[in-house]
N, C-alpha and C positions, 0 to 999 in steps of 0.2 A: 315315533314308530318307523322302522326301516322300510324302504320301499323296494320292490322287485322290478319295477318298471324301468327298462333299460334307458328309454328317452329321458325320464326324469333324473336317473343317475347321471347321464352325460351332462344334462343341464346344470345339476348341482355341482358336478366337477368343474364345469367351465366357470360358473359363478364363484366357485372357491378361488380358481386360478386368478380370475379378474379382481376379485376382492382383496387377495393377498399380494398381487403384484402391481395393481393399478391398471394395467392393460396387458393383453396377451403378449408374453415374452419380455416384458419390460418391468423390472423390479420397481416397487414403490420407492420414490425418492431417487430413481435413477437420474443421474447427471453427468455432465461432461466437464473435466477440469480444464479451464481455459486461462490464458494469460493475455493481458491487455497492455501493450507496450507503447508508451508515449514517445514519439520521435521528435525531440525538441528543436532539431534543426530543419524540421519539415512542418507538414500541415496534417499529418495523419496519425492514426493509432493502428498498430499491427495487432491482428488477432491470431493467437497460436492455440491450437489443439494440442494440450500437453500429452494426451494418451496416444495420439497419432504422430506426435513430435513433428507437426508441419504448420506452416502458416496457411490459414484458411480464409483470410479476409483482411482488407485494409479499409479503415473508415476515415474519411476526410472530415476533419473537425475544425480546421483553421490554423494559420501560421503561429508557431510558438506554442503548441500544446505542452502543458506542463504537468498538472496534478492529475491523479486517478484515484477514485474511490467508489465504493458500491455498498449497497445494503446486503444483508446476509442471505437473502433469498436468491441472489444472483440473476434476477430477471432484468435489472437494469445496471448500467455502469455510468458514472459521471466523470467528466473531464474538463479541466480548466484550460481556457485558451487566452494567452496573454495579448495577442494582437487584437482580438475583438472584445476583451474583457468580459467573458461569458462563461457560463457553465453549460456544457453541451451534455444533454441526456440521451444515452444510447440504449436501444432495445437490444438485449444480448441475443435473443432468439433469431433476430434477423440481421444484426450488425448494421442498424441504421440509426441515424441520429432522428429522434421523435420530438424533441423540444429543446428550446434554447432559453436560458435564464439570464438576462442582463444583470451584471454586477454594478456595484456602486461606481460612478464615474468621478474621478478626482481631478482637480485642476493640475496637479503635479504628475499625474499619469500613473498611479499605482496599478500594479499587475497582479492577477490572481496566481498562487502558487499551489501547494499540495493541499488538497481538500480532505475532509473527513466526513463520513456519513454514519448516523446512527444504525445500529443493526436492523432496526425496523424500517429504515428508510424515510422516516418522517422529517428529519433534519439533516442538513448539510452545512458544515462550516467551511468557509473559504477564506484563508488569509490573504489580504491584500497588501503587497510589499511595495514600498517606494524604492526609488534609486537615487544615487548621488548624495547630496548633502541631507535630503529629507528622510533617508532610510532609518537613521538612528533615533529620531525623534517622533516620526509619523508612521501611520499604518492602522489597520483595522482588520477585524474579522466579520465578514458578512455571514449572517445566519439566514439560511433559506428554509422556508417551509415548503417542503417538496410536494405536499398535497395541493397548495395553492400555486406552487412554482413561483414564489416571489420572496424577496428579502423582507423579513420581519424584525430584524434588529441589526444595527451596526455598532460594533463594540471596538473603541479605540485600544490599541496596543502597539508599542513601538517595534518596528522592524520584525514582523512575524514572517514566517517562511513555511513551517510545516504544521499541519493539525493532524491528530490521529484519534482513533476510536479505541475503546478499552472494553468492548463487550457490554456496554451499558446504553440504554435508550435515553438516559438522563444526563449523561456526562460525555464530554469530549474534551481533548487537551490541545493547547497550541502554544508553541514556543515564542519567546521574544529574544531574538538574538542580541538585542541592544542591552538587555539587563541580565543576561544569563540565567533566565528563568523559564519555567514551563507553567502556563496558566491553566487552571481547570475551569472549564465552562459548563456552568449548571443551566440546563436547558429548561428547568422548571421556572427559574427566574430569569433566564436569558441574561445572565451576568457572569462574570469571573468571580468565583467564590474562594479561590484558594491559589496561592502561588508557591512553587518549589524552586529553590535555587540549585542548579545543576553544575554551574561553572561557566567560565567566559565562553561566549558564542556557542550555544547549543546548536547542534546540527540534527539530522534525522534521529528520531528516538522512537521507542516503544514503551507500552505500559503493560505490566503483567496483570491480567484480569483478576487473578486470585489473591495476590499479595499487595497490588498496587505500586509495586517498586518500578522506578523509571530506569530505563537503559537508554543512554544518549550518547551519540557521537559528539565530539567537540572539534571546533576549528583548530587546526594546527596539531591534532594529537592523533597518533596512530594507535587507535583503541576506542574505549568508551568508559562512561562512568556509570556505576549503579547507585541510585538514590533511594534510600529507605524513606518513604513518605511519612512514616510515624515519627521516627527520631531525627530525620533530616540528615543522617549520616551520608557522606559521599565517599565512594570507593572507586578509584582509578584502576582500570585494567588495561594494560598494554597488550597489543597483538604480538604474537610471537614473530621472530624474523624468519622469513621463509628460506633463508640461506641463499638469496639472490640479490643482485643489485636492484634497486628501485627501476621500475619499467620506464619512468620518464614520460608517462602518458600525458597528453595535453588535457589536464582537468579544467572543468568550467571555472573553478576558482582554485587558486594554488595552495590554499590552506585546508584542503579537504582529503587527507590521506585515507580516511574512513567516511564513506557516504551512504552506507546501507546497513540497517540493523532491523531484524525481524525475529520475533518469538514464535516458536512452534505452537500449535493449538493447545498442547497440555502445559505450556509454560516451562518445560523442562530444559529447553535448548534455546540459545540465542545464536542466530546465524549472522555473521558480519563480514562486510566486504573490506578488502584491503586493495585500494587503487595503486599503492606503491608496489605491491607484490603480485598484482594480477591474480589474486586468490580470494577464496572464501574460507572462513574458519567457523567451526562449530564450537560454542562455548557451553560446557555443561554447568547450568546454574547452581546445582547442589554442591558439586565438587570444586567449582572454579577452575576446571582444567579445559584445555583446548584440544581439538582434533588436529590431525595432520592438515597442511594446507591443501584446499581443493582448488586446483588451477583452472581458471576459466579464461575468457578473452581479456583483451586489452582494456584497462580502466573499468573494472567491475564497479558499477555505480549503485543502482537501487537493488533491493532484494525484496521478494515476497513468497509467502509460503502458502500452499494451497490449504483450504480449510480442513481437508482430511489428514494433512500432514505428510502426504505421499510425495509431493514434488516441492522443490525449491526453485525459484526462477530468478535469474540474475541479468540485468542489462549491461552489456559491455559497450560503454559509450565511446571507446577509442577505435572500435573497429566495426560499429553498426551491426552488432550481433546480440543475441541473447542465448543464455546458457540454460539448459533444463538439467536439473540435478536430482537424481533418485535419492531421497532423504535417507532412506534406510540404509542404502549401501554407501552413502556419502561419495557418490560418483557422478561425474557429468555424463549423461546419456545422449545428449544432442546439443549441438550449436547451430543456431538458425540465423540467417540473414534477416534483418528486419529493416527499418527505416533509417533515416539520418540522425545521428547522435541520440540514440536511445537513452532515456533516463529513468523516470519513474515507470514502474510497471506494477501490475496488480494481478494476482492469481485469484481466480473466481470459480465457484462451483455453479455452473449454469444448468438449470433444470431442462430436460428435454421435453419438447412439446408432445 
């Protein structure tokens, strides 16, 4: 029955607003697009508000910060630190370290590299990479139960470097550079249950959530490979020449002309960095064509796309900056100074309190 009481009408109106938006003036699911940049030459992570296009915080986590990963809800972010062999847990609402998880200590000094988190945040996989003569035969992946904040499994894998998630709470993927393969990690059994050959020396890679196809950079190759996980066919794709001489940037390793690949949330585009050309390219997965080069800073290293697909973020390790790209316009809209030698970076949708 309709009411004519003005007070009741006002109360109902307010309740309707609150119920539909979560709080007065704040839409439900309202969030901020943030980027977390690991500064490998220092001890901190730079926090960037992508909508404001400005640095808003710096988080000290330890010398030699390397990997960055996060669950889908964006309430926490995880960072691997080589000097302390730890996983640092950061509260994204406060930009503070709230917990530390010690990683496996090895007599040969393995160091943590690029981690991966399941979307629900229950598990994190951390590849422990050896150096020197041991790297081609030794290594492992530490599986961390984030509820307990402790390692629950250690799986041997030679020369691991990067682990990634693919939209599943049951599966993660880790590369072995020593064997040219990507291992699939089954979290139900906490074991590697499948292996995919991608080519000699796989580098950063991405997994298409809908098709399962693998897009992987390779050492010494200016481009990437596409691997069909059903028939195991491998297709090599070279990046276009930007029409300029290679920048000659001082790369961390000399055989990594391509060190960043990231799929858009809909899986239709692959964004790829070219260290040699100081540019980023957009690869249309369906047509197999490239965009024009999008010029960034010196040595574009790692790349990450926001969960809503609006922004693409790129670390420029040669000049200590990061670029923010408007994905729809394929245009750099900001270059920001960050920390020393930025490499891994992570675009996250952080819920507003």
